[in-house]
C-alpha positions in Angstrom: 7.6 10.6 7.3 10.9 13.0 6.5 10.0 16.2 5.2 8.2 19.1 7.7 4.9 20.6 6.4 2.2 23.3 8.0 -0.8 23.9 6.9 -3.4 26.6 8.4 -3.0 28.4 11.5 -0.8 27.1 14.6 0.5 28.9 17.6 4.2 30.2 17.7 4.8 27.9 20.5 3.8 24.3 21.0 1.9 23.5 24.2 0.9 27.1 24.6 -2.7 29.0 24.8 -4.1 29.3 21.0 -7.5 31.1 20.7 -10.2 31.7 18.1 -9.4 35.4 17.4 -13.5 35.9 17.0 -14.6 34.0 20.3 -11.8 33.8 22.2 -12.3 30.3 23.0 -9.3 27.9 23.3 -8.3 25.6 20.3 -7.1 22.0 21.7 -4.0 20.5 20.5 -3.6 16.9 19.6 -0.5 15.2 18.8 0.1 12.2 16.5 3.4 10.3 17.4 5.4 7.6 16.2 7.2 5.2 18.5 5.5 7.1 21.4 7.3 10.5 21.9 10.6 9.2 20.7 10.0 9.8 16.7 8.2 12.0 14.1 5.3 14.0 15.5 2.6 16.3 14.1 0.1 18.6 16.3 -3.4 19.7 15.0 -5.2 22.4 16.5 -9.2 21.5 17.0 -11.9 23.9 17.4 -13.7 21.2 19.8 -12.2 18.6 22.2 -10.9 15.4 20.0 -11.5 13.0 22.8 -15.4 13.2 23.7 -17.1 9.9 22.9 -20.6 9.7 23.4 -21.3 5.6 22.3 -18.9 2.7 21.5 -19.8 -0.8 20.0 -17.7 -3.8 19.2 -17.9 -4.4 15.2 -17.6 -7.5 13.7 -15.9 -6.4 10.1 -14.3 -8.9 7.2 -13.4 -12.3 7.3 -9.4 -11.9 7.4 -8.6 -15.4 8.1 -5.9 -16.9 6.2 -4.9 -20.3 5.8 -1.0 -22.1 4.9 0.2 -22.3 1.7 0.4 -26.0 1.6 1.5 -28.1 -0.2 4.0 -25.1 -0.8 3.3 -23.6 -4.4 3.3 -20.4 -6.5 0.2 -19.2 -6.4 -2.0 -16.8 -9.2 -4.7 -14.5 -7.9 -7.3 -13.1 -10.3 -8.6 -9.8 -8.4 -10.7 -8.9 -10.8 -12.8 -11.8 -10.2 -13.5 -10.7 -6.6 -16.2 -8.4 -7.8 -17.4 -4.7 -6.7 -17.6 -5.1 -2.6 -18.7 -1.8 -1.3 -16.5 0.7 0.3 -12.7 1.2 0.3 -12.3 0.2 4.0 -14.8 -2.4 4.8 -14.8 -4.0 1.3 -11.7 -5.3 1.5 -10.8 -8.9 0.6 -7.7 -10.3 1.9 -5.2 -12.0 -0.6 -2.2 -12.9 1.5 -0.8 -12.2 5.1 1.3 -12.8 7.9 2.1 -11.2 11.4 4.0 -8.6 9.6 1.5 -7.3 7.1 -2.1 -7.8 5.5 -2.3 -7.6 1.6 -6.0 -7.1 0.3 -7.9 -6.0 -2.5 -11.1 -3.9 -3.1 -13.0 -2.8 -5.9 -15.1 0.0 -4.3 -18.4 2.1 -5.5 -19.1 4.1 -3.0 -17.2 6.3 -0.3 -16.1 4.9 3.3 -17.0 6.1 6.2 -14.5 7.7 8.5 -12.1 5.0 9.5 -8.8 4.8 11.7 -6.5 2.0 11.8 -4.7 2.3 15.0 -2.6 -1.2 14.4 -0.5 0.3 12.0 0.6 2.4 8.6 -1.2 1.7 5.3 -0.1 1.8 2.0 -2.5 1.9 -0.8 -1.6 1.7 -4.5 -4.8 3.0 -6.7 -4.9 0.5 -10.0 -8.0 2.4 -11.1 -10.3 5.3 -10.4 -10.4 8.3 -8.3 -10.7 9.9 -5.1 -10.1 12.2 -2.5 -8.6 11.0 0.6 -10.0 13.0 3.2 -8.2 13.4 7.0 -7.9 15.5 9.9 -4.8 16.9 7.9 -6.8 18.1 4.8 -8.0 16.8 1.4 -5.4 14.7 -0.8 -6.6 14.1 -4.4 -5.4 10.8 -5.6 -5.4 8.7 -8.8 -4.5 5.7 -10.9 -0.7 5.0 -10.3 -0.7 6.4 -6.9 0.8 5.1 -4.0 -1.2 6.6 -0.7 0.6 6.3 2.7 -1.6 6.7 5.6 0.2 7.0 9.0 -1.4 4.6 11.7 -4.3 6.4 13.5 -4.9 8.9 11.1 -8.6 9.5 11.0 -9.6 9.4 7.2 -12.5 8.4 4.6 -12.4 7.7 0.7 -14.3 10.1 -0.9 -15.2 8.5 -4.7 -14.8 11.0 -7.6 -15.3 8.3 -10.1 -17.8 5.2 -10.2 -15.4 2.6 -8.8 -11.8 2.8 -7.1 -9.6 -0.4 -7.3 -6.9 -0.3 -4.7 -4.1 -2.8 -3.6 -3.7 -2.5 0.1 -0.8 -3.4 2.2 -1.8 -2.7 6.0 1.4 -3.0 8.5 0.7 -5.2 11.2 3.8 -5.5 13.0 6.0 -3.1 15.1 7.4 -0.3 12.7 6.4 1.9 10.0 6.2 2.4 6.2 8.5 4.7 5.1 11.1 5.7 1.9 14.1 3.2 2.1 16.9 4.3 4.5 19.5 3.8 1.8 18.1 6.6 -0.2 18.2 9.2 2.9 21.0 11.4 4.9 21.3 10.9 8.6 18.9 13.7 8.9 16.0 12.6 6.4 16.8 14.3 3.2 16.4 12.4 0.0 19.8 11.8 -1.4 21.0 13.1 -4.5 20.5 9.7 -7.1 17.4 8.6 -5.1 15.0 7.2 -7.5 12.3 9.9 -6.3 12.6 13.0 -3.6 10.7 15.3 -2.1 9.4 16.9 -5.0 7.7 13.7 -6.0 5.5 13.9 -3.0 2.1 15.0 -2.6 0.8 16.2 0.8 -2.7 17.0 1.5 -4.0 20.2 -0.6 -6.4 22.1 1.7 -7.5 22.0 5.2 -10.7 19.8 5.6 -13.9 21.8 5.4 -15.0 22.4 8.7 -17.5 19.8 10.3 -20.1 20.1 13.1 -21.9 17.7 14.9 -21.5 14.2 16.1 -19.6 11.5 13.9 -18.9 7.6 14.1 -15.6 6.5 13.5 -14.5 3.1 12.8 -11.3 1.8 14.8 -9.3 -1.4 13.9 -6.9 -2.4 16.9 -5.4 -5.4 17.6 -8.3 -6.6 19.4 -11.0 -5.9 17.0 -13.1 -3.2 15.6 -14.7 -0.7 17.4 -16.9 2.1 16.2 -17.0 5.1 18.6 -19.5 8.0 18.3 -17.6 11.4 19.1 -19.6 14.3 20.1 -17.4 16.6 17.7 -16.3 15.8 14.2 -12.6 15.0 14.0 -12.5 17.2 10.7 -12.5 20.6 12.5 -8.8 21.5 12.5 -7.7 25.1 11.9 -4.2 24.0 11.3 -1.2 21.7 12.0 2.2 21.1 11.4 4.9 17.9 11.9 6.1 15.3 9.8 3.4 12.6 10.2 0.7 13.0 7.5 -0.8 10.9 4.4 0.8 11.5 1.3 0.9 10.2 -2.2 3.4 9.1 -4.9 2.9 8.3 -8.0 4.4 5.1 -9.5 5.0 6.9 -13.1 7.4 9.5 -11.1 9.7 6.6 -10.1 12.8 6.6 -11.8 14.6 3.2 -12.2 18.2 2.4 -12.3 19.2 0.5 -15.8 22.4 -1.4 -16.3 24.6 -3.2 -18.7 23.1 -6.7 -17.3 19.9 -7.4 -15.5 19.8 -5.7 -12.1 18.1 -7.7 -8.8 14.5 -6.7 -7.9 16.1 -4.7 -4.9 17.4 -2.2 -7.1 13.9 -1.0 -7.4 12.6 -0.8 -3.7 10.3 2.0 -3.0 9.3 1.5 0.5 9.9 -0.6 3.6 8.0 -1.4 6.4 8.1 -3.9 9.4 9.3 -7.5 7.9 8.8 -6.3 4.4 9.9 -4.1 1.3 7.7 -2.7 -1.4 9.3 -2.4 -5.0 8.0 -0.7 -8.2 8.6 -2.0 -11.8 8.1 0.8 -14.4 8.9 1.3 -18.0 12.6 1.3 -18.4 15.6 1.1 -20.9 16.6 -2.8 -21.2 20.0 -4.0 -20.2 22.5 -2.9 -22.8 25.2 -5.3 -22.9 25.4 -7.0 -26.4 25.3 -10.1 -24.5 22.5 -9.5 -22.1 19.5 -11.7 -21.3 17.0 -9.3 -20.4 14.5 -11.2 -18.5 15.4 -12.4 -14.7 17.5 -15.6 -14.2 15.7 -18.5 -11.9 15.8 -17.6 -8.5 14.6 -19.0 -5.0 13.8 -16.4 -2.6 15.7 -17.9 -0.1 14.7 -15.6 2.8 11.4 -14.1 1.5 8.4 -14.4 -0.1 7.7 -12.8 -3.5 3.9 -11.3 -4.0 3.7 -9.3 -7.6 0.5 -7.1 -8.6 0.4 -6.7 -12.3 -1.2 -3.5 -13.7 0.0 -4.2 -17.3 1.5 -6.8 -19.5 4.9 -8.5 -18.1 7.2 -9.8 -20.6 8.5 -12.5 -18.3 5.6 -14.3 -17.3 3.7 -13.8 -20.5 2.0 -16.9 -21.6 1.7 -18.0 -18.0 -1.8 -16.6 -17.7 -0.8 -13.5 -15.8 -2.9 -10.3 -16.5 -3.6 -6.9 -15.0 -5.1 -7.2 -11.8 -3.0 -10.5 -11.2 -1.3 -11.1 -8.0 1.4 -13.8 -8.1 2.7 -15.3 -5.0 6.5 -17.1 -5.2 7.3 -18.4 -1.7 10.4 -18.9 -0.3 12.0 -22.4 -1.2 10.5 -22.3 -4.7 12.4 -22.1 -7.8 10.9 -19.6 -10.5 11.9 -17.5 -13.0 10.7 -16.3 -16.7 8.3 -17.9 -18.9 9.9 -20.5 -21.0 10.3 -19.1 -24.3 11.0 -15.2 -23.2 14.7 -15.4 -22.8 15.0 -15.6 -26.7 11.7 -13.5 -27.5 13.2 -10.4 -25.6 16.9 -10.4 -26.8 16.5 -7.7 -29.4 14.1 -5.5 -27.2 15.7 -2.0 -25.9 12.8 -1.3 -23.5 9.5 -2.7 -21.4 6.6 -0.8 -20.7 5.5 -3.1 -17.9 4.2 -1.8 -14.5 3.9 -4.0 -11.5 4.2 -3.5 -7.6 6.5 -6.0 -5.9 5.8 -7.0 -2.1 8.9 -8.9 -0.5 8.2 -10.3 2.9 10.6 -11.9 5.5 8.1 -14.2 6.9 5.9 -16.9 5.1 2.6 -15.7 3.7 -0.6 -17.2 4.4 -3.6 -17.2 1.6 -6.3 -15.4 2.2 -9.9 -17.3 1.7 -11.0 -14.8 -0.8 -8.3 -15.5 -2.8 -8.7 -19.2 -3.1 -12.1 -18.8 -4.5 -10.6 -16.8 -7.7 -7.0 -18.8 -8.3 -5.4 -20.2 -11.5 -5.3 -23.7 -10.5 -2.9 -24.2 -13.3 -0.5 -21.5 -12.4 2.0 -23.7 -10.6 2.7 -26.0 -13.8 2.9 -23.0 -16.0 6.7 -23.4 -16.5 6.4 -26.4 -18.1 6.9 -25.8 -22.2 3.7 -27.3 -22.7 -0.2 -25.4 -21.7 -1.7 -25.8 -18.7 -1.6 -29.0 -16.7 0.3 -31.0 -19.9 3.5 -31.8 -18.1 1.3 -34.6 -16.3 2.5 -33.4 -13.0 -0.3 -34.5 -10.8 -1.7 -31.0 -10.8 -5.0 -32.1 -10.0 -4.4 -33.5 -6.3 -2.8 -30.2 -4.9 -5.3 -29.7 -2.9 
């Protein structure tokens, strides 16, 4: 993260004595830093030692196995058919993944326990519902359309404030972190004028966590599996913190898209970048205004990347293909794809679009999650045929 924040009480200098004014007891400093001690850091001050564990057990969590995309085909996953699967952490079902990231979907109907992803950052997109992301940094209220960035090793939980919470979850598993694009930033980390969003659009935790006491179980995901630790003292006992690492939210509705006389390529709408991938936002915007503009994308082949789109509304260029809210499409590198036949002419007289979608481009091939295979639209690969479904007679029934 690029913005300095301070909440609560902190000492004048780091690594110095900082005591409870009533009891005189020492507060305990914890540093959470990126890239060892060489990049951004935050310092949290606990009432009790944050290091004392009293028990540990290995945990078998979700099935994260994936299979190759073979034969190489575009895919369409209907996430709303996955059903409600528990809480926002343990209920995740893998859609696609590679060594750099895992993309999951979850429809949660209960709050999660305490969780810490020690592998990498998480970027969660709230499709619907509301919640409070509780963490050692404080409480962050989130809702529909919010991107929520959770730095690696942040202890947190999802506390639902609605009956259901639907999330698309991007977990970075490579070396690096999820950050705003470098091209929007100055050398010292300030958003440049003209960037599609800036510091004023980002929301950090609003209040420190309510002090908790007693033991606490924390589920921790590492590169070797999952372990549940029992801590002697609850991690939400922070009296203050400052620094550059903390969870924050950014609503997709606050993204200000660039427009042009002719069609602009998807990287125009980049919103975040991570190790081996980028995330782009498609939001309502004015259409291209050249008098002869073709207003839907041209066919393209993604030579160096796999393209994943999560649709939260109608998407004009794929209307008629079966895409609907909650759909995830995968267009792999090497496969030529583009708008649905007929959409070129249909959109010529339109002046704007109200479509919303999240795009993830990866630079290594994606594999398919087993859960996704169970809710896949088998006809999607043949949807560019001018007929319906499998009418082109391409042998679609033998693709598996």
